[in-house]
Backbone as numpy.savetxt, mean C-alpha at the origin, in Angstrom:
# Nx Ny Nz CAx CAy CAz Cx Cy Cz
2.40 8.78 16.75 1.91 7.56 15.97 2.78 7.30 15.04
2.86 6.62 14.37 3.95 5.85 13.11 3.15 4.68 12.71
2.38 5.43 11.54 1.63 4.17 10.42 2.03 2.72 9.85
1.19 1.99 10.02 2.04 0.65 9.49 2.68 0.54 8.18
1.35 1.23 7.31 1.69 1.58 5.71 1.37 2.23 4.98
2.89 2.95 4.74 3.20 4.74 4.10 2.96 4.67 2.62
3.23 5.45 2.35 3.09 5.92 0.69 4.74 5.66 0.00
4.73 4.23 -0.33 6.11 4.13 -1.15 6.38 2.97 -0.74
5.44 2.79 0.04 5.51 0.56 0.49 5.91 0.06 -0.37
6.39 -1.46 -0.28 5.81 -2.31 -1.35 5.43 -3.95 -0.56
3.87 -3.63 -1.26 2.64 -4.52 -0.74 2.82 -5.19 -1.18
1.42 -6.55 -1.31 0.48 -7.72 -1.92 -0.25 -7.81 -1.03
-1.41 -7.48 -2.54 -2.71 -7.71 -2.11 -3.45 -9.38 -1.15
-3.85 -8.90 -0.42 -3.89 -10.75 -0.11 -5.39 -11.01 -0.36
-5.80 -10.21 -0.40 -7.90 -10.52 -1.53 -8.50 -9.80 -2.12
-9.56 -10.36 -3.05 -9.78 -9.22 -3.61 -9.59 -9.94 -5.07
-9.62 -9.10 -6.59 -10.17 -9.59 -7.38 -8.33 -9.66 -7.53
-7.69 -8.96 -7.55 -5.59 -8.54 -7.40 -4.90 -9.05 -6.02
-5.70 -9.77 -5.88 -5.09 -11.05 -4.41 -3.71 -11.51 -5.53
-2.77 -11.73 -5.10 -1.50 -12.44 -5.63 -0.84 -10.64 -6.67
-0.54 -9.90 -6.51 -0.06 -8.17 -6.75 0.51 -7.78 -6.01
1.94 -7.66 -6.74 2.83 -6.86 -5.61 2.48 -5.40 -6.65
2.94 -4.13 -6.03 3.11 -3.35 -6.16 3.71 -1.78 -4.55
4.02 -0.47 -4.73 3.95 0.14 -4.12 2.68 0.60 -3.77
2.75 1.98 -2.94 2.02 2.25 -2.30 1.97 4.09 -3.31
1.03 4.33 -3.38 0.75 5.40 -4.03 0.13 6.10 -3.08
-1.08 6.47 -2.60 -1.76 6.44 -1.93 -2.46 6.60 -0.58
-2.25 7.23 0.55 -2.79 5.87 1.78 -4.47 6.83 2.50
-5.41 6.88 2.18 -6.14 7.34 3.03 -6.40 6.71 4.41
-6.20 7.65 5.51 -5.89 7.41 6.93 -7.73 7.25 7.43
-8.23 8.36 7.23 -9.26 8.25 7.59 -10.64 7.33 7.24
-10.34 6.75 6.44 -11.12 5.82 5.94 -10.49 4.62 5.63
-9.41 4.11 6.40 -8.26 3.05 6.35 -8.76 2.37 4.89
-7.99 3.23 4.33 -7.88 2.47 2.39 -6.87 3.37 2.12
-6.38 2.13 0.98 -4.28 2.05 0.34 -5.26 2.23 -0.79
-4.44 3.55 -2.12 -4.28 3.23 -4.31 -3.34 2.48 -3.78
-2.89 1.09 -4.67 -1.64 0.69 -5.05 -2.31 0.70 -6.16
-0.89 0.20 -6.52 0.32 1.00 -7.82 -0.58 -0.11 -8.66
-1.39 -0.56 -10.07 -1.44 -1.33 -11.33 -2.65 -2.67 -9.86
-2.67 -2.59 -9.43 -3.92 -2.84 -8.61 -5.77 -2.58 -8.20
-6.64 -3.52 -8.43 -7.83 -3.39 -8.38 -8.27 -1.68 -9.55
-7.87 -2.23 -10.61 -8.67 -1.33 -11.81 -10.00 -1.82 -11.94
-9.96 -0.25 -11.98 -11.16 0.37 -12.62 -11.35 0.00 -14.35
-12.64 0.24 -14.53 -12.85 2.02 -15.55 -14.31 2.69 -15.17
-13.42 4.01 -15.93 -14.22 5.10 -15.01 -14.81 6.34 -16.27
-15.66 6.05 -15.50 -16.42 7.15 -17.84 -16.08 8.16 -17.30
-15.61 8.91 -18.46 -15.04 10.56 -17.54 -15.72 11.77 -18.86
-16.17 12.27 -18.59 -16.49 13.62 -19.59 -15.43 14.13 -20.13
-16.12 14.58 -21.45 -14.09 15.83 -21.82 -14.32 16.85 -20.98
-13.31 16.83 -20.55 -12.86 18.77 -20.45 -11.68 19.33 -21.17
-12.15 19.93 -20.78 -10.11 20.97 -21.92 -9.07 20.79 -21.54
-8.43 20.47 -20.42 -7.75 19.38 -20.05 -7.52 18.08 -20.90
-8.04 16.77 -20.48 -8.08 15.62 -21.54 -9.57 15.42 -21.57
-9.25 14.58 -22.89 -10.30 13.42 -23.58 -11.13 12.98 -23.60
-12.07 12.65 -23.61 -13.71 11.76 -22.83 -13.47 10.63 -22.97
-14.22 9.98 -22.62 -13.96 8.35 -22.95 -14.37 7.75 -21.53
-13.98 5.94 -22.45 -13.22 4.72 -21.62 -12.26 5.23 -20.08
-11.75 5.29 -18.69 -10.69 5.57 -18.64 -10.30 4.34 -17.39
-9.21 3.70 -17.63 -8.83 2.91 -16.19 -7.78 3.43 -15.06
-8.47 2.99 -13.94 -7.41 3.07 -12.61 -7.29 2.86 -12.08
-7.01 2.92 -10.20 -6.86 2.43 -9.46 -7.99 2.58 -8.64
-7.98 1.48 -8.15 -9.88 2.57 -6.88 -8.72 1.69 -5.36
-9.19 1.54 -4.72 -8.81 2.15 -3.17 -8.91 0.39 -2.82
-7.78 0.62 -1.89 -8.02 -1.03 -1.20 -8.10 -1.08 0.26
-9.25 -1.46 0.90 -9.26 -1.87 2.62 -7.36 -2.04 3.10
-6.69 -1.67 4.06 -5.51 -1.64 4.68 -6.06 -2.66 5.39
-6.61 -4.23 5.24 -6.73 -5.17 5.96 -6.90 -6.04 4.89
-6.60 -5.54 3.30 -6.17 -6.73 2.54 -5.00 -6.73 1.60
-4.83 -5.83 2.28 -3.07 -5.64 1.70 -1.97 -6.16 3.00
-0.60 -6.26 2.48 0.35 -6.94 3.99 1.89 -6.74 2.65
2.92 -6.02 4.27 4.14 -5.32 4.20 4.70 -6.42 3.05
5.89 -6.05 2.32 6.92 -7.43 1.82 8.54 -7.09 2.69
8.82 -8.59 3.39 9.76 -8.24 4.07 10.38 -8.00 3.64
11.54 -7.17 3.97 12.41 -6.57 3.13 14.17 -7.58 2.68
13.54 -8.30 4.00 14.66 -9.67 3.59 14.67 -10.94 3.28
13.04 -11.88 3.18 13.62 -12.57 2.00 11.86 -12.90 1.13
11.00 -11.60 0.59 10.81 -10.92 0.19 9.38 -11.36 -0.08
8.76 -12.14 1.14 6.96 -12.58 1.16 6.48 -11.42 2.52
5.23 -11.85 2.92 4.45 -10.97 3.63 4.61 -11.84 4.46
4.88 -10.61 5.30 4.96 -9.99 6.88 3.80 -9.05 7.43
3.58 -9.10 8.68 3.47 -8.43 9.59 3.77 -6.87 10.26
3.52 -5.67 10.30 4.47 -5.43 10.61 3.77 -4.51 12.56
5.57 -4.29 13.19 5.33 -3.65 14.34 6.21 -2.83 14.48
5.47 -2.35 15.36 6.37 -0.60 15.60 7.59 -1.35 16.80
9.02 -0.68 16.85 9.15 -0.85 18.44 9.67 1.22 18.41
10.40 1.28 19.75 10.45 2.24 19.67 12.58 2.08 19.76
13.26 1.97 19.08 14.67 2.79 19.50 15.35 3.00 20.75
16.84 3.18 20.63 17.37 3.73 21.78 17.19 5.38 21.95
17.56 5.18 21.00 17.43 7.22 20.32 15.84 7.91 20.72
14.86 7.12 21.05 13.62 7.39 21.01 12.71 7.29 19.53
13.75 7.21 18.87 12.47 7.07 17.73 11.55 6.14 17.41
10.75 6.76 16.96 9.78 4.64 17.16 9.14 4.18 15.39
10.27 3.38 14.76 10.56 2.43 13.72 9.18 1.63 13.51
8.82 0.97 12.07 8.90 -0.31 11.54 9.20 -1.55 11.45
9.04 -2.54 12.35 9.79 -3.38 11.92 9.07 -4.58 11.21
9.87 -5.87 10.41 9.01 -7.21 9.97 8.66 -7.86 11.37
7.92 -8.73 11.85 8.04 -9.17 12.27 8.27 -10.95 12.96
8.74 -10.93 11.42 9.55 -12.47 11.06 10.78 -12.87 11.32
11.19 -11.46 10.84 12.88 -11.44 10.30 13.48 -10.10 11.56
12.49 -9.02 11.66 13.00 -8.60 12.65 13.93 -7.48 12.08
13.70 -7.46 10.70 13.96 -6.15 9.91 13.48 -5.25 10.26
14.54 -3.54 10.26 13.81 -2.57 10.42 13.63 -2.20 9.01
12.08 -1.48 8.56 11.56 -1.45 7.42 11.93 0.52 7.25
11.80 0.89 8.25 12.10 2.51 7.81 13.22 2.40 8.43
13.84 3.19 7.48 15.54 3.68 7.37 16.14 4.60 8.65
């Protein structure tokens, strides 16, 4: 099966406090249907001091639900829905539904 959003994809946030933010997907959590987007949904965590890191208030990204992000069309740089099609050689690839552009190389 081919996932619609993968690590490294360029996405835009559709809802929430980071609405409109564009960034790359850092991590995908398939079991909970969530993604981590670079620079989006920033939260502050109180971190206890350890031997490796300094304590204090640390700002980091929190995960977003997959339904709140959309893939960015490689052709016209707008949010687009992603479909899956099978090529002649039997490979399954993702494609942008508006432009028909293949996302996977």
